N, C-alpha and C positions, 0 to 999 in steps of 0.2 A: 741672483735668485736666492729666495729664503731656503734655509736647509730644511729639511724634512723634519717635523716634530715628532719626537717618541711619546709624549704624553698621551695621545688617542690610545696607542698599543698599551701603555701604562694603565689607563683608566681601564680599558678592557681586562686587562690582566687582572687588576684589583678587584673585579667582580667575578671573573670566571675561575680565578686561581691557576692559570695557565703557565708555562713555562717561561724563566727568564729571558730577557734579551741577551742574545748571543754576542761575543766578541765581535764577530764577523758584522751583525748589525749595526752595533757601534762605531764600528769603523767606517761604514758604508755610509752612516747618516751623518758623517762630519762630527760627530760627537765626541770622537776620542782620535788623538792625532798620533798616539803610538804605534808602532808597528804593529801589522796583523798578527804576528805570532805572542799573542799575550799570554800563554801558556807558561808554566802552570796559572790557572785560573786563580786571583786573590780574591781575598773576601773584604768584604767593607770593614770588619772589623781589626783585619793586618793593619800594623802600625809601622813605623820606622825610625830607628835610633838617630837619623837627620831630621833636625827641624828645617822646613820650608813653608814660607810666606804662603805659599799659594795651594799647599798641600791641603787636603781638608776630608774629614770623614763627616757627613753629615745625616743627622736621622730625623725624617720629616713624617707627621702626621699625614694618614690618608683619611679625609671625611667620609665617613659613611653616607651611603645614599639612604635619604628618607624614606620611610616606606610608603605604600600608597594607600590613599582615602578611595574608596569604591562602593557601588551601592550594591544593593541586596544580590544581585547577578554577577557582580564583579567587573561591572564597567566602571573605568575609571573617573574618578572625579578629582584627584589631585595625583600627580606622578612627576617622576624625573625627566629632564632630558640633558643633553651634552649642549652646554654652550661653549662660548671663546672667547679669551680676551687677548688684544694683541700685547705681548712682551718685548721689551728691549733688553736683549741678552748681550752683555757685554762681554768683549774678548778680553783677555788675558794681555796687558800691556807691559811692556818693557819700561822701566823708568818713565812711567805717565805721571805727568801734573795734572793739576788741576784744570787748567785750561784746556788741555789736551782731551781729557774726558770728556769736557763739556761740549767741546766742539764737536767731538766725535757722537755724541749722543743727540746735540740738537739737530746735527746735519740729518739724521734718520728721522727725528721727530717732526721736522718741519716737512719733510717729504711724507710722511705719514696721514699728517693733520688734515688736508684736503680730502682724502680719501674715506676717513671714517666720520659718524655723526655725533658720537660720545667720546670723544678723544678728552682724555685728563691731563691737562698741561701739569707739568714738572718744573720746580725752580732748579734753579744751577746747584743749589746747596743740596737739594734732594739727588741731583743726578750724581753728584759727586761722592756723596754718602752712601748712595746704595752701593756704588764701584768700589769703594774701601770697605764694606763690611759685608756686602752682599752678591758681590759680582757672579757667583756661582749659580744664583738664582734668577730669574728674569724680574725685570721690573714693570708691572703691568700699568699701560698707557691708556687703555680705553676700558669702557664700560662693556658689559656682557653685550654679544651679539649671536644671533643665531646659525645653524651650521649653513644654510643656505648663504648666508651674508658672508659667511667665514671663507666658504668655498670660492666665492666669487673674489674675495679679497686676497687670496694665499698667493695666487701668482703674480700680485702686484707689489708684495712686500720685498723691501730689499735685504741685504745682508744685515745682520744684527738684529732683525725683528722675527719673532715668531708667534705662532698661534698657541696659545695656553689654553688646554681644555679645562671645564669645571662642570659639576653638577649645577642645574639649576631646577627650581621648582616649576611647575607648569601644571595649569587649570585648564583642561581641554574644553570645559563647558565655559568657559570665562565667568560669566557672572551668575551662573546658577547656583541656588543654594549658596551665595556667598555669605551669607551672614550665619550660616550654620557650619561650613567647611573652614572659614578664615583663612589665614595666609602664614606664610612664614617670612622670617627677614634674617640678616646677617647678623652673627654673634658681634662682630666687631671687624675692623679694618686688620690687615695683616701688618704684622709688627714690623718696626724699622729697625735699623742698628744692626750690632752683631747677631749672628744667626743663632738661634738658642735651640737645645735640644726639643726634637718633638713637636717643632712648629707646624702648621698646618700648611698642606700644599695649597689650598685655596680657602678662602673665607667660609668658616662653619656657618649652618643656619639654625635657627630654632623655630619653635612655633609661637608666633604673637598673637593670635586670636583664635576663637573659634575650636573646633577640634583639632587644628594644629597646635594650638596652646594648650588645651586640657589634656591632651593624649600624647604630651611631645615625648614622655619616656619610651612609650611603646614605638612611635614613629622614630626615633633617633639613630637607632642602631649605635654600632659599637665602631669606633675606628681602627683602620690598619695602620701600618707603618712599614716604611723603607727606608733603606741607607743607600747615599752615594759616596763614591771614592774617586777623589782627585788626586793627581800627582803635583809633584814639584811646580810643574810647568802650567797647573790650573787645569789639565785636560783630564774629562770623566774618563775613570778607568772602569767603573763596573756602577751598576745600578740593581738593587736586589730587594725584592720585597720580604719582609722579614714577617710580617703579620697580615692577612687579608683582611680588608672591611667587612663587616658582619651588616646587610642590610636591615635596616626597620621593619618593623611587623606591620602586616596589611591590617588597616581598620575596614571593617565590612560593616557598614551602615545598613539601617534598615529601608532607607530610601528608594523608590523605584523612579531610575533615571527616567526612563518615558513618561512616567506618569508625572513626575516632578517639571520636565521639559513640557509637558501640554499644560500643566497648571500655569506656568509662568507664561506661555502664548496666551491663554486666555485672559490672564490679568493684563497682559500688555495690550489685548485688544480690547477690552473692557473697562480698565481703570486706569487712571494716571498713577494712584497711588492704592495701595490696598494690600491684602494677603489672602492666603488661600492653604487651609490645612486637611489633611485627610488621615484618618487613623484606623487602623485594624481592630475592630471591635472585639474579636477572638484572640489576639495576641498582644493588643496594646502597643503596636509598631506602628511607629510615623512613617507613613508612605509617601507624603507630600508636605513640604513645610515652605511656601514660597511667600517671600515678600517683594512688594515692587513700591518704588524702583529700587536697584540695587548698584552694585559697582562691579567692574573686572578684575578679577582677583590678581590677574597677571600684571596690573598696575604695580602691584606691591612688590613685585620681584626685580630685581634683589632687593630693590628700596625704592619709596616713592619721595619724589623732592618734596620740600615744603610748601612751594608754590601749589602742585598739585593737590597735596593733601587739603591746604587751605581752602580750595575751590571746592572739593568734596565738602568740607564741614559749612561751607558758606551756602552752599544748593539750598533752595527754600523747602526742595521734595525730599531734604534728608536721606539720601541713597544710604547712608551708612547707618541708618536705623533700621534693624530688622524688626517690622511691624508685626510679623506673625507672633513673635514672643517677647517683644522689648517693650511694647508699647500698651498702654491699659485704656481702654475705651469702654464707655457705657453700654453695656451688653443689651439694652433696649427690650424689645418684644421677643428675642430670643432667649430671655429669662423666664418668660411667662410658663413655660412647661413646667419650671421649677416650682412655681406657686401653685400650678394646677396639680403636681404630684403632692405636694405637703397638705392641701385642702383635702384630696382623695384620701391620702392614707391616715388624716387624722379623723375622717368622717363628717368634716363640715360640709362636704357637699357629696352627692352621688353621681352616679352614671346619667341617672335620669331627672334628677331634680335642677329646676329653673330658677334662675334668677332674672329679674326686670332690670334692663339694661337701658335707662334713658340716653337722650345726647349728652348730658352732663350730671356730674355728681358734686353736690355740695358738702363741702368738709370742713369745719368750722368757718372762716370768713373766707374761704377760697373756693373756686367753681373748678373742677376738674373735667376737662371735656372728652368726647370719645374722638378717635382721629377722624373719623368721618362726618362729624357735627351733626350726625343723625341718630335717633333712638333705634336701637336692634331688637327692642321687645324681649320677651321672656326666654332665654336660651339657656341651653345646659352647657356642661364644660368644654364637650366636643367642638360645638359650634362656637364657643367663644375663642377657641384656640383656632379654629378654622378662619373665624372672620378678625380674629386678634382685637376683639373689644375691649377696649380699654375700662368702661363702667363695671365690666364683670370683674377685672382683676382689682381695681380700686375695692371693689365691697368685699370680695371674698379674701383678699390680702390681710383686710383688718380684721375680718371675722378669724381668719386662722391665727394670725399673729404674726408679727415680724421676726421674733425669736423661733417661731416653727419653721418657716420657710427657707430663713437664711441659714438655720442649721443644715437643711436639705441640701443648699447652696455649697457648703462647706465640706458636706460627704461628697459632691459631685465635684471638687476640684477646684471650686472657686477660693478665692483669697490665699491662695498658697501655690509654691512655685511647683513645677511638675516633678522635679528630680532628675530631668534630662541634663546630658552634659552642654548645656547651652551658656554663653557668657553675655550678663547682663540681664538675665529674665527677669520680668516682671512678676512681683507676686500677686498684681491685682489687689483690689479693696473689697471686703465684706463687713459693714459697718456693724458695730454692737453698740450697745447702749453706754458701755464703757468710751467707747472712740468717739460716739456723738458728744457725751460730756467733756470729754478732753478739748474737741475740736470745735464743738457748736455750742457749748454751754448749756446743753439740755439734752434729755434721753431721746429715744425714736417716737414720735408723735405720729398721730392718724395721717397728718399730711405725708411726712416722711413716709409713712408704711404705702400709702398709695403710689407715690412715685417709686419706690424700691419693688412694688410688685410688677410695675411694668419695665424694669431693668432700668431705671434713671436716677437722678439724685446722685448720692455718693457711692454707688455701687460700681466697680470698675473691673473690666477683666481682660485678657489679652485673646485674640482668636485662637491660640493653640488651648486655651481654658474654656472657652465655647465648645470648640471640638471635642475636648475630654470629656467634659459634661455631656456632651451628646452620646459618647460612647458608655457612659454610665447608663443613661438612660435605655440606650439598645440593648446592654447587656441586662440590665434590671436587677441582679442581684447584687454586685460589686463593681466597684470601680478599677478598670485595667492600671495595672502600672505600667507608664509608657516607655516604651523602648526608643532609642536611636542608635543603639550599636548593638548588631546583631552579633557579633565576635570580633575576635582579634586572634591573626593568624601569624606564626612567625614566618622567618625568612624562607624555611623551608615548606611553607604552607601547613604546617601543624596547627591547629586551633588550641590557643594557650588561655582562651576566655571565651565563653558562650553566656548570652542571656536566655533565659527561659521564661516564657508568659508567667505573669504573678498578678495577683489582687492587688491594690493599693489599699484597699478597706472595703467595708461591707457597707451596702446602702440602708439596710433595713424599711425597704418599703414594700409595701404589699403589691403582690404580683398582679391584680387585678386593677390597683391603682396604675400601674406601668401600663397594662395593656390599653385600658381607656386611652390615657396620654397619648400612645403610640398611636390609636386610632384617630384622636383629634389632628395630631401632627400629619399623618397620612390626608386628612379630609382639605388640610392647608394646600394641598398639591392638586387632588385629584377631583374635587368638587367644584362645582360650578360659581359658588361664592367664595372660596378659598383665596387667600391672599397672596401664594405662591404657586399659582397655576402655571406660571411660566419657565418651571423648572421640571415639569414632567416629564417622564422618559419614555421611549417607545416600548421598551423590554422589561422593566420590572417597576415595583411599585415603590416610591420614595417618600419618605416623612421629611419633613420640614417646617421652620417657623421664621419669617420674615422679621425685621426688626429695622426702625430709623429711631436716631436719636441726634439730638444737638450735642456739639461738640467743641471745645474751646471758647475763649471769651463770647459774649453776646454780640460784642462788636463786629466780629469776623462772620457771624451768619453762617456758619460752618455745619454740616451734618454728616453721618455716617449711614449708612445701608447694610445690613445684615442678610443672611441666610443661612442656617444652619440646621443639621437633622442627619438623617441615617439612611441605608437602603441594604436588603429590601427588608419591606414592612414585616412579612412574616417571620423571619429568620436573620435579622440584622446582622450584616457582616461590617460596611464601612460608614464610619462617621465623618462629619467635614462640619468647615466653618468657612464661610468667605464673608471679606468685609469690603466693603466699598467706601472709601475715604473721599467725599466731597470736596470739591474747590469752595470758597467762600461765595456765599449768595446762590451757589446750586441747588437747585431743588432735586431731591433724591428720594427713593424709596427702597426699599428691599426687594419687592415683588418686580421692580422695573429694572433695578442696578445688579442686585446680586444674585439673584434666583437665574437669570438666564446664563450666568456662567457656570453655575452649578449644571446645568443641562448642557452647555458646551463641553464641558470637561468630561462627564460621564457617557455621552453618546459616542463619542469617539473610541471609547475603551470598551464598546459594548462586548464584544468577543473576549475580551479578558474578563470582565464582571460576570458574563454568562458562564463560561467554565468553572469560574471558581465556586458561585453560588448556586449551581445545578446540583439537584440530587442524585444520590449515588444510583448507578443505573441498576436494575433488577437482574438477578442471575436467572436463568433459564433452568426448567424442572428437566431432570435427567429422566429419559422413559427406558424402558426395557425393550431391547431392539433383538431379541432372542429368535424372533419369529421371522426376521430377514426384512421385515417392513419398516421404514423408518418414517414415523409419523411426523407432522409439523410440529415444531417446539411450542409450547405454550407457555406464556409468560406468568411468573406469580403474580397472584391477585394482588392490585393495589391494595395499601392499608388505607382504613379509613378515617383514622385518626392523625392527626399531625402535632407533632411534638411542639410545645410551646417552649421557645428558647430560653424563658425565664424559669420553666419547671424543668430544666434537662433536655434542651433541643441539641441536635448534633454538632453545633458550633460553640457550646459552652466551654471555653477554655478556662474560666474560672469557677470552678462549682462549688457551690455556697449550701452548708449542712445546717440542719435546723439549732446544733449545738453552737455553729457560729452566729446565726442570726441573735441568739440569746446573749451572744457576749460581744455585741457590737462595739461598745466602746474600747474594748482591749484588743479590738482585731487590727487595729491599724498599724500597717507597716510602715517601718521607717522610713523617711524620706530622705536622700543623699544630700548632703549639706549644698548650699549654692556655691557657686566657682565665682570667685570675685573677680570683677574686671582689672585689669591693668591700669596704673596709675597714668593720666595723661600727661606727657612731658612737655617741656616747653621746645620750641623748634630750634633747631641746632644746625648751622649752616654746614658743619664739619661731618655731620651722620649721613651714612651712605643711606640707611633705611630708618625708620622711624618706628621704634617696638610699641605702637598704639593698637590698644584695643578700641573698639569703636566706643566712643563717650558716652557714657549712660548717666542718667541723673540719679541723684542719691533715692529720690522719691518718685515714685511711677507718674508719668504724664497724666494729669488728671481733667478732665472735666469739669468745667463752673457747673455746681448744683443746680438743677434745674426747681425753680421756684413752683409752687404750686399752681400758680395761673399762668404758668410758660410751658405747659405740657402740648406736644406738637404733634403733628399727624405721625401714625405709626405704619409707616411704608407698605401700604397695602397697595395694589393695584385698583382703582375704582373701577366698577365694571363699565 
């Protein structure tokens, strides 16, 4: 029968700071063979004038448990659990030679091997060397196993085998938000040879990717220390905790676990590959950032094998790649509101001016088609947005000029990283004349402008950037500074770091221009001729924009579908972007693929949204009750004017003053420097874990430029 293991109690003591083990407990466990009357109690610091080869005072490090990563309501995304490893605990042998020690160990290991799945074989040299130098500590001979498996195994262990408890990282939601949370891994294997001062009791861990890596210092905690005292016969006399470990801090993210789960469910049901992002317009907090497919973070704990990692790398669906923020795509017609804003803001068009839109437009030697292949007639800006009419944007884009609408795009966050703590985030690409000269050997021409005005050509953006731009349009005055970390708490729950809403930069846009574009985006969803009717909600007015783009080499014939926007129309609170990545040869459209996913996400959380966007309740008029009669309460009369959120509505978290508007160019907040991904190391069969970040290309994944005569249909649902 295996001897009871004291380490679980030691582990609990390390966290709770409880009393040390008594001499009676040590004697009862079989850990000490000395007489029960151990009084007076000896300290681990006590010494002896007589040298004994088996007498030892050993000082060991107690690794601190990593802090939790939780959602905005404290629900765990990354936490710790106690796991176990089977250890070979040598006895103290009299005049033991190599053959005897190896034979003693082999007898026990041969009996253990059929009972466990992750047995770690040991050579004869390893067995004897451990006995010579480290026999006071167990030799771990299995990988980590869970508590349930450990309990079932405990009664089957013979003498000389123990269960050795360790901390293990655990991700209760498995692959949820995997590209954001990241994973941790072992710092290195336990040492061999003579025992050194302050060796760790078990393998320490560190963050390897995502928030686990970026916030490793806050999560790591401070290790504790304990001492062990052995007598001249090798019997353990005392085990005392000198310093308690200090757990790491808690990282409170802005993610909403309920919404994140729903978004990933919607993506799983609606797309093989894609992304979903939701941002709070008032605070800049990222509530949802989902990428599909993903990977189970628990497969990296405590380490992933070379075979399994290579299988993930070779998967054509690229599950290691966080599409929401690491991949750059043509934004397609989701970019058209930017062009409309620039045209209205510069006075190139007005709300009522109309432009004739034929089935195609001839620019130079090339023909640019409408997505529907039919003429739309003379239409204004709102109908152009609702119908996603390409010829309107070809002509207006050239009239307003690429510098004007690309400048507005940059103010809305296109072409630069968000500043969030994300590994491998793409900056996207907003071309300029200098970029075109360097890469294409010419400045931006009218044909390029026509392509750019419908979000194609060399323009690239991530779903996160598109959602951020929608938050800027929804706010109207400023681009919110995005937040992914709400606060950091220490081990006692005290807030040591908190992030408050802030603006990233001012937009410098006319409020009337923003209002017109919002109306046009509402018509995309709420009119009979809009391209995004399938996103309509039952309880509030949603503004959106469909989009479809060619992506990748022409030989793959692969397309993307977008739907991006915000809600509600009158006082926007939530901005979003959904990407559907089509398979080669698949016919896709934003209205048919992406828009329904938006409805499928926001309808189930109707009660959540309604509670948040509901206007404040009116107070009742207080009446004089001195006559003893209590008349019926009368409500305060409703206000007849509604505050425009652009001009100071109740959800304005980012106030903009006239003085700030005049000083637009100097009001850009500094963005945090990007976090670099870890270099990818060559596979090693000797490593328990792989300190690998998701491999990121040095350049963003780019779609091949679409030539003037390759313009494709723009994701509308045909009537």
